[in-house]
Each structure stands twice: as C-alpha cells, then as structure tokens.
C-alpha positions as CSV (number, residue, x, y, z in Angstrom):
1,M,-2.3,-10.6,8.8
2,I,-1.7,-7.8,5.7
3,L,0.6,-5.1,6.7
4,I,0.7,-1.6,5.1
5,T,4.4,0.3,5.7
6,T,4.9,3.6,4.0
7,W,7.9,5.6,4.6
8,R,8.0,9.6,4.2
9,D,11.1,11.5,4.0
10,Q,9.3,15.1,3.0
11,H,6.9,13.0,0.4
12,I,6.5,9.8,0.5
13,T,9.1,7.2,-1.1
14,S,8.0,3.8,-0.9
15,F,5.0,1.5,0.1
16,E,5.1,-1.8,0.9
17,V,1.9,-4.5,1.3
18,K,2.4,-7.5,2.5
19,G,0.4,-10.6,4.2
20,H,-2.5,-11.9,3.7
21,A,-5.7,-11.2,5.6
22,L,-7.1,-14.6,6.3
23,F,-10.4,-13.4,7.0
24,K,-11.9,-16.1,4.8
25,P,-10.6,-18.7,2.6
26,H,-8.7,-18.3,-0.6
27,G,-11.3,-16.8,-3.1
28,Q,-13.5,-15.9,-0.4
29,D,-11.7,-12.9,1.2
30,I,-13.1,-9.8,0.7
31,V,-10.5,-7.5,2.9
32,C,-7.7,-9.1,0.9
33,A,-9.4,-8.4,-2.2
34,G,-10.2,-4.8,-1.4
35,V,-6.7,-4.4,-0.1
36,S,-5.2,-5.7,-3.0
37,T,-7.5,-4.0,-5.6
38,A,-6.4,-0.3,-3.8
39,A,-3.0,-1.5,-3.9
40,I,-2.7,-2.7,-7.4
41,L,-5.0,0.9,-8.7
42,T,-2.3,3.4,-6.5
43,F,0.6,1.3,-8.3
44,N,-0.6,1.2,-12.0
45,L,-1.7,5.1,-11.6
46,L,1.8,5.8,-10.5
47,E,3.2,3.7,-12.8
48,K,1.8,6.1,-15.1
49,K,2.7,9.8,-13.5
50,T,6.3,8.8,-12.6
51,S,9.5,6.5,-12.7
52,L,9.1,3.8,-9.8
53,T,10.5,0.3,-8.9
54,H,8.1,-2.5,-7.7
55,R,8.4,-6.1,-6.6
56,L,5.2,-7.8,-6.7
57,E,4.9,-11.2,-5.6
58,D,2.2,-13.4,-3.9
59,G,1.4,-11.8,-0.8
60,L,3.8,-8.9,-1.7
61,L,3.7,-5.3,-3.4
62,D,6.9,-3.3,-2.7
63,V,7.2,0.1,-4.4
64,T,9.6,2.7,-4.4
65,I,9.0,5.9,-5.8
66,K,12.1,7.4,-7.8
67,H,10.8,11.1,-8.0
68,P,8.5,11.8,-5.3
69,S,6.0,14.7,-5.7
70,N,2.9,16.6,-4.1
71,E,1.1,14.7,-6.8
72,T,2.6,11.2,-5.9
73,D,1.7,12.3,-2.2
74,E,-1.9,12.6,-3.3
75,I,-2.1,9.2,-5.2
76,I,-0.9,7.4,-2.0
77,D,-3.2,9.6,0.2
78,V,-6.5,8.6,-1.5
79,F,-5.1,4.9,-1.2
80,L,-4.8,5.0,2.8
81,T,-8.0,6.7,3.0
82,A,-9.3,3.6,1.4
83,I,-7.2,1.1,3.5
84,K,-8.1,3.4,6.9
85,D,-11.6,2.6,6.0
86,I,-11.3,-0.8,5.7
87,I,-9.0,-1.1,9.1
88,A,-12.3,0.9,10.3
89,D,-14.4,-2.1,9.7
90,Y,-11.6,-5.3,10.0
91,P,-9.2,-4.1,12.1
92,K,-8.0,-7.6,13.5
93,H,-6.8,-8.5,9.7
94,I,-4.7,-5.3,8.7
95,T,-1.7,-3.0,10.2
96,L,-0.9,0.2,9.1
97,N,2.3,1.6,9.9
98,E,3.6,4.9,8.2
99,R,7.1,5.8,9.2
100,E,8.0,9.4,9.1
101,E,11.5,8.9,8.0
102,A,13.6,7.8,5.0
103,R,13.3,3.8,3.9
104,N,16.6,1.7,4.9
105,A,18.1,-0.4,2.0
C-alpha cells in the first residue's frame, strides 16, 4: 500500500509518499506509476519555485518546504487532486492522510 501524508501549519509544510501499491508486479503497476509520476512532477515544480529539502529512495519521497506559501500550497493541492482521483479508482492501494498540524522532526 502507498501511504501519502501531508502536514499543514497555515501552509502545507511537507509531504511524504511511501510504500508500493502492489496492484501488479513491478514494472506493470499502473497505480504505482501514476502516484510516482504525480509525486515527482510535484517535487520538480516545487524545486523550481522554492527552497526545500528532500529524501528520495526506493518507495519513498519525503519533501519539506523551507518557505511554504500560497503558491506552494496550490502546487501541492494539484498533486492531492490527482491522488484523490487515483484513490477513487484504487482505494485498496493508497491511503491519504492530510494532517492539520506541524510535522514533528
């Protein structure tokens, strides 16, 4: 299962995508491919717009935005819309947790 978590403290300050969908075998998993594409596109756009830190490993993308703003919120909101669309079709393979609190280090 893919677990996606966002943390919001006035603005979205970070997001994490971890795990694997396990919908199909590696290389054939359209759920994992869709989530990965949306996450990497979001990361790439944020990286062009603001300063951030990240960790990228197999099955993990963890992003912290150093200077969150309305603009970065809009970028992540588009990501979340895409994720919610995928969840509507594949609810057993993705969990979304939108936290309304600062992330503990």
